[in-house]
N, C-alpha and C positions, 0 to 999 in steps of 0.2 A: 529738219525739223520741218514738219508742216504744223503749220498754224490752222486749227481748227477754233473758230468762233463762237460762242454761246453766250448770247446777250451782252453782245460787245467785251466777254470776258474770255480769255485764250484756251483752250483746253488742251491739256498735255497728252501725248501719245498711250500714257498709261491710263488714263483716264479712260481714252477712247477703249484699250485693250479690256478694261474694267468693265466698261458697258456693253461691250458684244460678248464677252463671256456671262453676264448676268440675263442678255436679251437670251439663250441659250441655255441657259442652266439658272433657273427661279431660285432666290432665296424663301425657306419657308423659316419662320421663327416658331421656333417649338417648344413648351416650357409643361415639362410632363410631371403627371402628378408622383407624387413616394412613391406610391407601389411600382408605377410603371419605369421609374426611374432606375428600381433595383432591379427590376427584369432587363435594364438595359447593362445595368453595372455589370450583372452577371453572365451577360453576353460578351462584354466587352474585357471580361477577364478570362473569359475561357476561349476566346478565340485567337487566333496564330496572329491574328492581323487585327490590332485593339481600334480600329477607326469606325468611329462616331457615326460616319455618314453609311460607310457600308453594314453598320448593325445596325438601324433604322430602315435602311433599304431594304436589309434580310428577313426583318419582322413583320415589315408591311406587307411584301414579298409572301410570307409565309401566310398572314393572317389572312390576305387575300385568297390566298388557294385555300385554307381552310372554310371561309366563309362562300366560296363560290362555288365549290363544287365540280370545277372545270379545268384544274390544273393550272390556275395560275392566268387563262387566257383571258382578257379581256371583252 
């Protein structure tokens, strides 16, 4: 086991793995309003894979495509 020190404390390999993951996959805390939560729940119930992250990704992509008019390109 490799010991990594942070301010005198040993950091576990699990903590290091989580830090690497979070560096590539930032966390966004999101609290939807009640009407938006109803939309999210509808999509969770009607998708074959009820994954909250997947539903939010899909809704954001569809919204971007709708408002940008360029087929989703940035």
